[in-house]
N, C-alpha and C positions, 0 to 999 in steps of 0.2 A: 544542622544541629551537631553537637560536639561530644566527643568522648571526654570523660574525666581524665585530664592529662596527668593528674597526680597518681591515680591508681589504675587507670585503664589504658595501658599500652599506647601512650602518646609519644610518637616519635618527635625528634627535634623539628622536623619540617612541619608536622601537624601543630606543634606548639606555636611556632612562628606564625602559621596561618591563622590560628585562633586569635592571637594578639592583634594581628593586622586587621582582621575583620571586626574585632571589638572597637578599635579606634575609628574605623570607617562607619560602623553601625553600632551605636551605643546600646541599642536594645538587646543586642546579642550578649552583652555582659550580664543583663538581667536574666536572660534565658539560661546562661551558663550557671549562674548562682542558683537559680531555681532547680535546674537539673542536678546539680551537685547535691543539693538538699534532698531531692528525691532518692538519689543513690544512697546517701547515708541513712535515710529513714527506712528504706525497704530492702536493703542488701542482704539482711540476715534471713536464714531459713528458719521459719517459725515452728518451734516444737514446744511452745508453752503449754503447760497442763499435762504433759506426759510424765508418768511416774518415774520411768527410767530415763534419765537424761544423760546425754553425752557430755564429755568434759569440755568440748569446744563448740563455739558458735560458728556454724558453717555459712558460707556465702551462698545465697540463693542461686546465683548464676552458675555455680560450680556443681550444683546438685540437680537443678531443674531438668525435667524431661517434658517435651511438648505433649500436652494433653490432646486427645482426639475429640473433636467436636462433631456432632451430627445434627441434622434437622430433627426436631421432635416428632415422634410418631403421630400420625394423623388422629388416632383414636384418643390421644391424650392432649392434643393441642387445643387451644382456646377456640371457641366458636367464632370469635372475632376474626375478620379477614386479616391474613398475614401480609405484611408488607413484602412485595416480591423481592426475591434475591436471584442472582444469576442462576440459570438453569443447571449448570454443571455442579452447583453447590446444593441443589435441592435433594440429592441422594448421596449416600456414601458417607465416608469418614474423612474429615480434613482437620488440619490444625487451625488454631485461632486466627493465625495470620492470613490464611486463605480467605476467610470471610471479611477481614478488615481491608484487604488489598484488592478484592475482586472488582472487576469493572462495574461501575454503577453503584459502588458501596458507599459513596460519599454521603454523609449524614445518616448512615445506617443506624437503626435502633435495634439492638440485640438484647434478648433476655437469655442468659445461660443458666440452665437448671442442672442441678446435680445433688446427689445424696450427701449426707455428712461425710467429711473426709475425702471427698472426691477431688479436691484441689482447686476449688473455685477462687478462693482468696489468693492463693499462691499464683494462680494463672494471671490475675489482675496485677499483682505486684511485679511479676516477671515482665508483663507487657509494659508496665510503667518504666521499669529499668531499661528495657530494650528501646523504647521510644526516646528515653532521655539520653541514650548513648548513640543514637543514629546520626549519620552524617547528612549534609544538606541534600545530597543526590538521592536520598531514599525515596521509594515509591509512596511511603506513608509519612508525610511531613505533618504530624499532629502534635499539639501540646498536650501531654497526658495530665489529667486531673483525677486523682484517685481519692474518693471519699467513702468513709464507712458510715452507712446510714444510721447505725445505732448511736453514733456520736451526735447526730443532729435531730433525732426524733422529737425530743422535747421542745426544741426551738421551733420546729415545723408546726407542732400542735399549738404552741403559744402565740405564734406570730403569723397571721395570714399573709403578710407581705414578704415573708422570708423567701429569698431566692437562692439558687445554687451559687450565684456570685457572692451572696452573703456568707454562705457556708464555706466557700473557698477563703474569703477574707478572714473569717474566724480562725480557720486552720493556719493561715499564714502568720497571723498575729501570735497564735499559740506557739508556732514553730520558730518565731523570731526570724522570719525570712524577709530580708530587705529588698523586695521587688515591688515596683509601683503597680497598684491594682489596675491602672489605666492600660498597662501592657496586656493584662489578661482580658480586659473588656474588649480591646481592639481585636484580639485573637478570636474571641467568642463571636463578635459581629461578623468577622470574615469566615466563620465556619472552620477555624483552624484548630479546634479543641476536640479531644476525645475524653468525654466524661465517663468514668468508671465508678459505678455506685455499687458497693459491695454489701451483701447481707440483708436483702429485703425481708427475709424470713426471721432475722435476728431481732426484730422489734417484737417483743413477746406479747404485749397487750394487743388484743384483736382490734379494738377501736382505734388505738394509736397507729397500728399497722395500716388500717384503711386510710387514715389521713396521710400517712407517708406515701402510700401508693398514689393517692390523688395528687400529692405534691410532685412526685416524680413525673406523673403524666403531664402536669402543667408545665414543668421545666423543660420537658422534651419538646413541647409545643412552642414555648417562649424562645428557646435556643435551638430551633429545629435544623439550622444549617450545620450544626455540629453532630458528631457521632456520639452515641450513648451505648454503654454496655452495663447491664444490670444483672447481678447474680442473686440466686435464691435457691432454696431447697424446693422440690416440686410442690409439696403440700402447703408450703408457705405462700405459694403463688397462685395456684389454681382457683382458690376461693375468691381472689380479687385480682384477676388478670389485667395487664396493661393493654391499651388499645394500640393498634397499628405498629406492632413490633414483630420481628422474626424470632421465633422460639427455637433455641438450640439446646442440646443436652450434652453434658460431659459423659463420654463413654469410659467404661473401666479400662485400665491398662491392659494391653496385650502382653503376652509373655515376653516379647521382645522389649517392650517398654519397661517391664519389671526388671529384666536383665540389665538394661541400660541404667536405670535408676540405681540399682544395687551397686554397680561398678562406680558410678559417679559418686555415690554417697560414701563408699569405702575409700575411694581415692581422696576425697575432700578431707575425711577424718585422718587418714594416714599422713597427708601433707601437713595438716595442722599439728599433729602429734610430733612429727619429726622436725617440723619447722624448715622443711626443704622439700623440693620436688626433684628427685633423681630416679634412675632406673631401679635402684634398690627399694625405694619407697613405693614405686608403682608396682613392683613385683609383689610386695607384701600386701598392697591393696587388692591386687588381682586375686591373690591366694584367699584372702578373707571373703571377697565377693563370690568367688567360685564355690567356696565352702557353704556359704549361705544358700546359694542357688541350688546346690546339690541337696541340702537338707530340705529345702522347700519342695523339690521334686519328689522327695521321699515321703512327704506328708501332704498329699493332695489337698486336704482341707485347709492347710496354711497357704498353699498356693492359690486356692480359691479366694482367700482373704487378701492376698498380696496384690490383687488387681485394684484395690482401693489404696490410693497414695498414702493416706494417713496410717492405715493399718500396716502398709509396707514399711513406712518409716519406723513405726513401733517395733515391728518384727526385726528390722535391721539393727535398731538400737539395742534391743534385748540380746540379739545374737552377739553383738560386738562387746557389750559391757557386762553381760551376764553369762555368756557362753552356755545358754540353757535351751537351745533348740536341738532336736525336737522333743527331747525327753521330758522337759518340764513345761509343756505347752499350756498347762493349766495356769501357770503364772502369767503367761501372755494373755490368755482369755480373761483373767481377772483384771489385768491392766486395760484391756480393750473395753470391758464393761464399765470400768471406773471412768475412763476418759469420755466415752460416748454418752454416759448418763449424766455428765455435767461438769466434770473436773476441768476439761479444756475450755468450755464456755466460761466457767468462773474465772479462769486465768485470763480470758479476753475481756473481762469486765461485765459479763452477763450474769444476772442473778435469777435463781429459781427457788421456789418455796421449799422443796424437798432436797435433801442431800443425795448424792449418788448412791450411798449405802441404803438409804430408805427406799429409793426407787427400785434398787435391785431386789430388796426384800420382797416387795410386792410382785415384781416380775417373776421371782423364783416360784411363787405359788402358782402363777399362771402357767409357767413352763412345766411344772410337775403335773398339773391337771391335764395338760395337753399330752404329755408323755403317757400318763396313766390311761387316757382314752385313745391313745394312738392317733392323735390328730396333728396334722401339719398346719391346718387352718382352723379358725374359730370365729363364730359370728360375734359381733360387737356386744350384743346384749348378754350373751352367755359369758363372754370374757369379763364384762363389767360385774356380773353376779359373782364370778369366781374370785375376783380381787376385792370384793366389798369388805370382807372381814380383815384381811391383812392391811388394806388401805387405812381402815379406821385405827389400826394399831400404830401407824406411823404419822398420821395427821393429827395435829393439835389445834386448839382454838385460834392460835396465831395465824394459821393458814387460811382461815375463812371457810364458810360453809361449802363453797363451790369445790374446794379441794377434796371433799368427801365423795365426789361424784366419780364413779368408775369410768364413765364415758369421757369425762374431762381428763382423767389421768391417762387413758389410752391415747387420746388425741395429743396430749402434751408429750408423751413418750415418742409417739410417731413423729411429731414435728421437730422435736429437739434432739433426738438421739440417733434415729436410724436403725436401732436394734429391732424395733417392732414396726412393721409396715402394713398399710392397708392394701391388700392385693387387689381387691375390688370393693365396691361400695358396701360397707358394713361387714367386711370379712378381713380379719387380721391374721398375720403369721409373723414369726420371727424372721429376720432378714436372712439368716442361714440356720439350717437345722442344728449346727454345732452350738449356736448360742442357746437354743432351747434345751439341748442336752446338757450343756455346762450349767445353766441356771437350775435345771432340775436336779443335777447332782449336788449342787450347793444346798438346795432345799432339803434333800435327803440327809445331808451331813448335818445341817442345822437342827432339823427336827428328829434326828436319831432314828431314821427309818431303814436302817441297814437290813433288818430281817425281811422286809419286803423285797429288797434287791436280790436276796438269796434265792427267791422263788422264780426269778426271771433270767437266770444264767443261760438258759437254753433258748431264750427269745431274742433273736437278732435285733429287734427293734430297740432293746434296752442296752445292747452291748457297749455302745459308745458312752452312754451315761454311766454305766458301771465302771468303765475304764477311767473316766474323769473323776468318779468318786474314789476309786482306788488310788489315783495319783495324789489325793489329798488326805489319805487316811491309812490305817493299817489294813492291808488287803488280805490278811490271813484267812478270814472267814469266807471271803469271796472265792479265793482260790480253792479252799477246801470244799466249798459247795460245788465247784466245777468238777472236782476230782472224785466226789463221793456219789456220783449217780449210780443207780442200780445197774444200768447198762451204759457203758462208755459212750459219750456223745461228742461228735466232732465239733459242733459249735461251742459246747461248754469247754472242751479241752483247748480249743483255739483261744477262747476268751481267757482261760487261765494263763496261757503263755503270754498274751498281750498284757494282762494285768501284772504279771510278774515283772515285765520290762519297765512298766511305768509306776509301779507302786511306790508310795512314799516310804513304806516299811512293810516287812513281812517276816514271819518266823523263819529262822535259819534253815530248818529241815525242809522247807518248801523251795529253797533256792536250787535244789537239785532236780526239779521236775523236767527241765529241758533235757538234761543228759539222760534221764530215765526214759523220756519219750523218744529220744534219738536212738536209744538201744532197742526200743520196741519194734523198729522197722526190720529187725533181724530176729524177732521172736519166733518160736516154733509154731505158734498159732497163726494161721492165715488171717483170722478175724482181727487179731491184735495188730498184725502187720498192716492190714488195710486201714484201720482206724488211724494209726500213727501216720501213715503216708497221706491220708486225707487231710490231717491237721497241717502237715508241712506244706501240702499243695495249696491249701486255703491261705496260709500265711504268706506264701510266695505271691499269690495273685493280689493280696491286699497290699503288698509292699512294692508293687511295680512302680517304677519311677516315671513321673510325668515329664513328657518331652515338650508338648505344646497343648493347645486347646483341646485336641481330640486324640492324642496318642500317648500311650504309656509303654515302657519297655522294661523287660525283666533284666536283672543284672547278675544272675548267678546261673550255673548250669543245672539242668534237670537231673535229678538223682534217679538211681535204680528203683527205689521204692515208689517214687511218683510215677515213673514210666510204667511200672508194673500195673498200676491202676488202669492205665490206658490199655495195656495188653490184655488184662482180664476182661474188660468190656468188649474188646475186639474179638477175643476168643469165643465169646458167646455167640457172635455173629459169623463165626468161621472165617475170620480175617486174622492174618498173622503178620506181625511187625517186629518180632524179637530179633536182636542182633544175630548175625550169622555165626559168631563164635560161641554162642550160648549152647550148652549141652542139654539143658532142660528148658522148660517154658518159663522159668522164673530165675531171678538172679541168685548167685551163690550167697550163702550166709556170710555176713560180715561186710557186704558191699552195699547195703541199703542206702547209706548216706553218701556214697561216692557217686560222682557224675556218671551217667550212663553213656557208653561209647559204642561204636560199631553201628551207628544209625545212618540209614540212607536218607537222601533228601525227601523221598516220598514218604518215608516213615515219619520224618519231622513234620511234614505238611499234614499228614493224617492225624498226628498228635494235636496240631493246632486246630484242625476241624473238630476234633473230639472236645477240646476245651470250649470252642464256640457253641457246640451243641449242648454242653453241660450248663452254659450260662443262658440257655433258652433264647439265644440271638441277641441278648442285651449287649454283649461285647463280641467283637470280631478279633480272633487271634490269628497271627501269621508269623512267618519268619521275618527277621529284621532285614532291612535293605542296607546296602553298603554305606550310604550317607547318614544312616541313623546310628551306626555303631559308636561314634564318638560321643553321642548324647547319652548312651546307655552302657558305659564301661562295665564289663563283666568283672565282678569282684569275687574274691575267694571267700568261701564260708569260713568264718573265724573259728568254728568248732571242728574243722577238719584240717588235716595236714595239707600242705600245698600240693595241688594237682597240676602238673605242668604238661602232661601228655594228653590232655583232653582238649577238644576243639568243638566248634559249632558251625552249622551251616548258615550262610546268609546269601541274599540275592543281589547280584550286581547287573549292570546292563548286559554283560556278556554271559550271564547264566549264574548257576549256583557255585559257591566257593566255600572253603573252610577258613576259619581264622587261623592265625599262626599258632603253632604249638611245638613243644620239644619232643623229639623222638630219637630212639636209638638207631633207627634206620638211616641210611644215607639219604640225602635230599632227593636224589633222582628216584630211588626206590619208594620213598615216602610219597612223592608226587604220583608215581605210577599206581600205587595202591589206592589212593584217593580217586584217581581217574577210573580205575577198574570198578571201584565200588559205585561210582556215578554211572558208568556205562552199563553196568549190570542191573541198573534200577529199572526194571521193565515197567513198573507202574507209572514212572515219570514220563517214559517215552510213549507209552500206549495206555493211558489211564482208562480209556473206555473199552479196551480189549477189542477194538475193531479189526486190528490187523492180526489178532490171534497169535502174536509173537510168543507170549508166555506159554500158551497151550501147546504150540508147535514144539517149543523147546522142551517142555515137560514130556511130550511123547517120545522125542528123540532120546532123552535121558532114561526114561523107563524102558524103552526098547533095548537100549545098549546095556542097561543093568540086567535085564532078563536074559540076554545072551550070556 
């Protein structure tokens, strides 16, 4: 098989070789024409239906990141016996090519399941391009045939004798590809084809879908020597599973795959924008990609969504062309709902009775009901009852009587959008709590229910919904409600700070509350100081940056006010961790927002244990390791003057070390000071007090002092 010599790196030698082979073997000319056509048809990265569009059409091969495929879980697999696959592929995560090229995979029949936006269609398009560009010596010498089942559903239903060969002939005629059909028939008989059938679930009518599934089953039997790959969403498949197939599922992106896609996507855009590929363009692309990744790590909810390739594409597009992350994330959520509720399917030629806006209107009522009853899951009959009235408001006579059914609507949303999923039989939930909170905020905005929100400012269950509401409206009343409690509340004050950051608009006099709260850490009242410090500590923990699937890192230095909370709790238990240079048990006035210094390694570790205990074991806090520092660069608090003489402890293979910092001391004296502080840390060397080092030293000091 040949590379496209016009566009795909054909050397002079390769071109001569292709022409010589074409003269000796005429069929190769047909193959080349067909493969060239496949390249031109599928080379573009599909973003049809997205509200925010890039200026340029990107090449799929420049952006694509290999998806991870894994055998479907046994509890969700069909009861029909699975066709055996190599033992090494029955567990774990592999890419698509591992399954296609495995020993004994000839004639393999694969069903790939994945939720909306998981990249199933893109995977098949990329496989087509890759097969069409392979050389003769490849391990997988297959003729790729990619068909979209939605294009052939009506013919399948109308003509019992319709075959996959007829479907291919129909497409070739439509594409005006001048390749003899006999060439394809010969390849089919020899088992040299790989049929890729996309979108089993995209046949909307249930009866028609059953006919299409039966047709696919018969074609797999008729052309059994060839390989077959069929894609579907899970719930479009389980009701009518295929026989004798291996079921695989598309796994979400790992964070490494997210990183790779973002850099690929940015580089492809910058190259198209500059119309050249040089170090300067690559530097600009890297800068944009790193900025997006940094913003994603700062907003864990967005990073949760970024594991879905379609959502990640939308996030990247919004970031580059709107520069609106993370502050205007509501705009991103709005686009996600619009696309997943039907806009993208409409762009691909699929039709639904209700518009995306009508579907969202109904779902908003359900989301608000679930928020109001503090539910993450809801039984189908209860959900159907909740949406009965709003559904009747958007369904007209032209939609038919069945469209009035709540159960039918729920199933339609589940099968077509992915925003609502059936966690177990008869039990629904939103795919991510953020979607439930966003839709509930929209319902409150549409129905003018702000007064109800004001009563929930101290309830953490409602905080994200309130923030999303504030981001779309005037947040003045929300912030005032947070500030006007009879007794100052840490959760309410924290919410006020977050709403102030995201509010669409707010009264000017409220813009100063951050500075007022910052000044409160040096208030003469210990209660006021403590409340202010608690708010800043809560904001710190919420803003930790995500490093990978299980780790988050703080990116600014702990302040005196926050450390004082720890000291106060320890003091009640007769434990003392104040810095050696302090003259009192609390920091000096005016230093509340400055980084605390003079901390021993054992003090820092005790502080981390204290944070862990405060979270009731839900999170484990510790000092960073040396290899983690680059992922969590410490940034300066923008509200403070630059502090260059503060440092922090981290753990390396050789022990505890401090980060670099500026000091008026000579380097040798500075190093000696740190070493003395480390060596004087009794708790680190003898944490269990077994050797009584500290007690013996105390006795010597007291005895000497008495003399």
